[in-house]
C-alpha positions in Angstrom: -14.1 9.3 2.8 -14.2 8.3 -0.9 -13.8 4.8 -2.7 -13.8 4.2 -6.4 -13.1 1.1 -8.5 -12.5 0.6 -12.1 -11.1 -1.9 -14.4 -7.2 -1.8 -15.6 -5.3 -3.6 -18.1 -2.5 -5.6 -16.5 0.0 -4.3 -19.1 -0.6 -0.8 -18.7 1.7 1.3 -16.5 0.9 3.0 -13.0 2.9 6.4 -12.0 1.7 7.2 -8.1 2.3 10.5 -6.2 0.7 10.6 -2.5 1.2 13.7 -0.2 0.2 11.6 2.6 0.7 7.8 3.5 0.3 5.0 0.9 -0.7 1.5 1.2 -0.6 -0.8 -2.2 -1.8 -4.1 -2.1 -1.6 -6.8 -5.1 -4.8 -8.8 -5.8 -5.8 -11.7 -8.2 -8.5 -9.4 -9.9 -7.8 -6.9 -12.7 -9.7 -4.1 -10.8 -8.1 -1.1 -9.1 -9.8 -0.2 -6.0 -8.6 3.3 -4.4 -9.7 4.9 -1.0 -9.0 8.5 0.0 -10.3 10.8 2.8 -11.9 13.3 0.3 -12.9 13.0 -3.0 -11.4 16.1 -4.3 -7.7 14.6 -3.1 -7.6 12.2 -5.8 -6.7 12.8 -9.6 -6.5 10.1 -12.2 -5.2 10.7 -15.9 -4.5 8.3 -18.5 -2.0 9.3 -21.4 -0.1 6.8 -23.7 -0.5 3.5 -21.8 0.2 5.0 -18.4 -2.2 5.8 -15.8 -1.2 8.2 -13.5 -2.6 8.8 -9.7 -2.0 11.9 -7.5 -3.3 11.8 -4.1 -3.2 15.0 -1.7 -4.3 13.0 1.5 -3.5 9.4 2.7 -4.3 6.8 -0.3 -5.0 3.2 -0.3 -5.0 1.2 -3.4 -5.4 -2.4 -4.4 -4.2 -3.2 -7.8 -3.6 -6.3 -9.7 -0.5 -8.4 -8.8 0.8 -8.2 -12.3 0.6 -4.3 -12.5 3.9 -2.7 -13.3 4.2 0.1 -10.6 6.1 3.5 -10.2 5.8 5.3 -6.9 7.3 8.6 -8.0 6.7 10.5 -4.6 5.2 9.8 -1.1 4.9 12.7 1.5 4.2 10.4 4.4 4.8 6.7 5.2 4.7 4.0 2.5 3.5 0.2 2.3 3.7 -1.8 -1.0 3.0 -5.7 -0.8 1.8 -8.3 -3.1 3.2 -7.5 -6.4 4.9 -9.8 -8.8 6.3 -7.3 -10.8 9.5 -5.4 -9.8 8.5 -2.1 -8.3 10.2 1.1 -8.7 10.3 3.7 -5.9 11.2 7.1 -5.9 11.3 9.7 -2.8 9.6 8.5 0.4 9.7 11.2 3.1 8.7 8.7 5.9 9.2 4.8 6.4 8.9 2.3 3.8 7.8 -1.4 4.0 8.3 -4.0 1.5 6.1 -7.1 1.9 6.0 -10.1 -0.6 7.6 -8.5 -3.6 9.6 -9.8 -6.5 12.3 -7.2 -6.0 12.3 -3.2 -6.0 14.6 -0.5 -7.0 14.6 2.5 -4.3 16.1 5.8 -4.4 15.4 7.7 -1.1 13.9 7.1 2.2 13.6 9.6 4.9 12.9 7.2 7.7 13.4 3.4 8.2 13.0 0.6 5.5 11.7 -2.8 6.3 11.8 -5.5 3.9 10.0 -9.2 4.3 9.5 -12.3 2.0 11.1 -10.8 -1.1 11.9 -13.2 -4.1 14.0 -10.8 -6.1 16.8 -8.0 -5.5 16.1 -4.9 -3.2 18.3 -2.0 -4.4 18.2 1.0 -2.6 20.3 4.3 -2.8 19.8 6.1 0.2 18.2 5.2 4.0 17.8 8.1 6.4 17.1 5.7 9.4 17.4 1.6 9.7 17.1 -0.8 7.2 15.9 -4.3 8.5 14.5 -7.2 7.0 13.5 -11.0 7.1 13.3 -13.5 4.4 15.1 -11.6 2.0 16.9 -12.8 -1.4 19.7 -10.0 -2.2 20.0 -6.4 -0.7 22.1 -3.7 -2.3 22.1 -0.3 0.2 24.4 2.4 -1.2 24.0 4.6 2.3 22.2 3.6 5.1 22.5 6.3 7.9 21.2 3.9 10.7 21.8 0.3 11.5 20.8 -2.7 9.1 19.4 -5.8 10.5 18.9 -8.8 8.2 17.6 -12.4 8.7 17.2 -15.0 6.5 19.3 -13.6 3.8 19.7 -16.3 0.6 21.5 -14.1 -1.9 24.2 -11.6 -2.5 24.5 -8.5 -0.2 26.3 -5.0 -0.7 25.6 -3.0 2.2 27.1 0.5 3.3 25.9 2.0 6.6 26.7 4.5 9.3 25.6 2.0 12.3 26.3 -1.5 13.2 25.4 -4.3 10.7 24.0 -7.5 11.9 23.2 -10.3 9.2 22.1 -13.9 9.1 22.9 -16.0 6.2 20.8 -19.4 5.8 22.6 -20.9 2.9 25.7 -23.2 3.4 27.3 -21.7 0.1 27.6 -18.5 1.4 26.9 -15.9 -1.4 29.0 -12.9 -2.4 28.9 -10.2 0.5 30.4 -6.8 1.0 29.6 -4.7 4.2 31.2 -1.6 4.8 30.3 0.4 8.1 31.8 2.8 10.6 30.4 0.6 13.4 30.6 -2.9 14.4 29.7 -6.1 12.4 28.0 -9.4 13.3 27.5 -12.1 11.0 25.9 -15.3 11.6 26.5 -18.2 9.0 25.4 -22.1 9.0 27.6 -24.4 11.0 28.4 -26.1 7.5 29.3 -22.9 5.5 31.7 -22.6 2.9 33.2 -19.1 2.3 36.5 -17.2 2.5 36.5 -14.2 4.8 38.3 -11.0 4.4 38.2 -9.0 7.4 39.2 -5.4 8.2 38.3 -4.2 11.6 39.0 -0.6 12.8 38.4 -1.6 16.2 41.2 -3.9 16.2 39.0 -7.1 17.4 37.9 -9.9 15.1 36.1 -12.8 16.8 35.4 -15.9 14.6 33.7 -19.0 16.1 32.0 -20.8 13.1 32.7 -23.9 10.9 35.4 -25.2 13.3 37.1 -22.0 13.1 37.7 -20.4 16.5 39.7 -17.4 17.8 39.9 -13.7 18.4 42.5 -11.7 17.1 43.3 -8.0 18.2 44.5 -7.0 14.8 43.2 -5.0 11.9 43.1 -7.7 9.1 42.3 -10.9 8.8 41.8 -13.6 5.9 40.5 -17.0 7.1 38.7 -20.0 5.3 35.1 -21.3 6.3 34.7 -25.0 5.7 36.1 -25.7 1.7 36.1 -21.9 1.1 33.9 -20.3 -1.9 32.5 -17.0 -2.2 34.1 -14.0 -1.2 32.7 -12.2 2.3 34.5 -8.9 2.6 34.0 -6.8 5.8 35.3 -3.2 6.6 34.2 -2.1 10.0 35.1 1.1 12.1 34.5 -1.2 14.9 34.7 -4.8 15.8 33.8 -7.9 13.7 32.2 -11.3 14.9 31.7 -14.1 12.7 29.4 -17.0 14.2 27.3 -19.9 13.7 25.6 -20.8 16.7 23.4 -18.0 18.5 20.8 -15.4 16.8 20.8 -12.0 16.1 20.3 -9.5 19.2 16.8 -8.4 20.5 16.9 -5.2 19.0 16.4 -6.8 15.7 13.0 -8.6 16.9 11.7 -5.1 18.5 12.3 -2.9 15.7 11.1 -5.7 13.1 7.9 -6.3 14.7 7.0 -2.6 15.2 7.8 -1.6 11.9 5.0 -4.0 10.4 2.7 -3.6 13.0 2.2 0.0 12.3 0.7 -0.9 8.8 -2.0 -3.3 10.1 -4.2 -0.7 11.3 -3.8 1.6 8.3 -6.5 -0.1 5.9 -8.8 -0.9 8.7 -8.7 3.0 10.0 -9.6 3.9 6.2 -12.4 1.3 6.1 -13.9 2.6 9.4 -13.7 6.1 8.4 -15.7 5.5 5.0 -18.3 3.5 7.2 -18.8 6.4 9.5 -18.9 8.9 6.8 -21.6 7.2 4.9 -23.7 6.6 8.1 -23.4 10.1 8.8 -24.4 11.1 5.5 -27.5 8.9 5.6 -28.5 10.6 8.8 -28.0 14.4 7.2 -30.6 13.1 4.5 -33.2 11.8 6.8 -32.9 14.8 9.0 -33.2 17.0 6.0 -36.2 15.0 4.5 -38.0 15.8 7.7 -38.5 19.3 6.6 -39.8 18.6 3.3 -43.1 19.5 3.9 -42.4 23.0 4.3 -41.0 23.1 0.9 -42.3 26.3 -1.0 -44.2 26.0 -4.6 -41.5 28.3 -5.7 -38.6 25.6 -4.9 -40.6 22.8 -6.2 -40.9 24.7 -9.7 -37.5 25.5 -9.9 -36.5 21.8 -9.2 -39.0 20.7 -11.8 -37.4 23.2 -14.0 -33.9 21.9 -13.6 -35.2 18.2 -14.0 -36.6 19.3 -17.3 -33.2 21.2 -18.5 -31.3 17.9 -17.5 -34.0 15.7 -19.4 -33.4 17.8 -22.3 -29.9 17.5 -22.5 -30.1 13.7 -21.6 -28.2 13.8 -18.7 -30.3 12.0 -16.4 -30.0 9.0 -18.9 -26.2 8.9 -18.6 -25.2 11.2 -21.2 -22.0 13.5 -20.8 -22.7 16.7 -18.8 -20.3 19.6 -20.2 -19.7 22.5 -17.3 -17.5 25.2 -17.4 -14.5 25.2 -15.1 -13.7 28.8 -13.0 -11.1 29.4 -16.1 -13.5 29.0 -18.4 -12.8 26.0 -20.1 -15.4 23.0 -20.8 -15.0 20.0 -19.1 -17.0 16.9 -19.9 -18.0 14.4 -17.4 -19.7 11.2 -18.1 -21.9 9.7 -15.8 -19.1 7.7 -13.8 -17.7 11.0 -12.9 -14.7 10.5 -15.3 -13.3 13.7 -17.2 -12.9 12.9 -21.0 -10.7 14.9 -23.2 -11.2 15.9 -26.8 -9.7 12.7 -28.1 -11.8 10.7 -25.4 -9.1 9.8 -23.1 -9.6 9.9 -19.5 -7.6 13.4 -18.5 -9.3 13.7 -14.9 -11.2 12.1 -12.0 -14.1 13.5 -9.9 -17.0 12.4 -8.4 -20.7 12.9 -9.9 -21.9 16.2 -8.9 -18.6 17.5 -7.5 -17.4 19.6 -10.6 -16.9 23.0 -9.6 -19.1 25.9 -10.9 -18.2 29.3 -12.1 -18.4 31.2 -8.5 -18.1 34.4 -10.1 -21.6 33.9 -12.2 -23.6 31.0 -10.7 -26.4 31.3 -8.3 -26.7 29.0 -4.9 -29.8 26.8 -4.2 -32.1 27.6 -1.5 -32.4 25.2 1.6 -36.1 24.3 0.5 -35.0 23.3 -2.9 -32.5 21.1 -1.6 -34.9 19.6 0.8 -37.3 18.9 -1.9 -34.6 17.2 -4.0 -33.5 15.1 -0.9 -37.0 14.3 -0.2 -37.8 12.9 -4.0 -34.3 10.8 -3.4 -36.1 9.4 -0.2 -39.1 8.6 -1.8 -37.0 7.0 -4.5 -38.5 9.1 -7.0 -35.2 9.9 -8.2 -31.5 8.0 -8.0 -28.5 9.5 -5.9 -26.8 10.0 -9.2 -29.8 12.0 -10.5 -29.9 14.1 -7.1 -26.5 15.2 -7.3 -26.9 16.1 -10.7 -30.1 18.2 -9.8 -28.3 19.8 -6.9 -25.5 20.6 -9.3 -27.8 22.1 -11.8 -29.6 24.2 -9.0 -26.2 25.9 -8.2 -26.4 27.3 -11.5 
């Protein structure tokens, strides 16, 4: 497990691609913190004021709340929470959760989509599963394969679904609502609601029990006024239609909604736990390795000292850039923070100190005795962890 923190400018844009699961959380600090399962699964590059992150494993990010974020692609599930700028999301293969956002534009979700406490409109082109939400402003969905359950709606709706649609509107002045589905529709409104209803039922049953209007009609089409009239509520259903003002949404909503958000509570905790376990294991390995340092040969000691002199001559141990050759023969400059620096000085990639790959065709390998000697020097605090990593890297040449 690896964790990296670095300052970011709030006026920059961040573009994200993740092969596994993705969790993004907003914070009040101008720091980006990234957690991945393995160091070589995260690459960071910068160009033209845009920061691009590519992760080939699960990725957890904490970003400034004001950050403009585009999630281009996620191979697993995704969660985005606590951002004050509108979020753009491309393709998510699994489920998507949006929590406490100022709106979002979403292209394609392979699984279910969950929305909670949004203050701006959420637009989604396609959802393969269900769309559920609580405390939402406006939702515009062009194609939802499953059911739609929305509670606490305060703004306009335009919903297209293959399954049932259940909606609870909280404002007396009903906003413009359009619903089209092949199944049933159930709409709950306040008891003092004002709206004009245009209902089309393929099931030939329309039930209204709201705002003083009560009746059941076995017909396909019905136009009726609630209260003093107002915005148009247009419903086209392949099944039955029910408009009520007195009871809640069905239990199915509660079950699906709570389970969708509970799944993410353990995501960050699991990553942090694995980081702690990984660090503990690394510490234990060093302790065991240094126990055998007494038997390190004089030849190993001399080779380590030679490597240290080389590093000193290059100024590496004093924080200067380390220039190494990649397998393709190109030179890569790595500063003491582990960030790849291109010819123009811009960040072009990301690694961790000591983890730049050597040329396997020409490089030699360090012996166990040489590694143990370096670890012993580290244990005795003669060198820092960063210097130990660079020494080991140099010994591999």
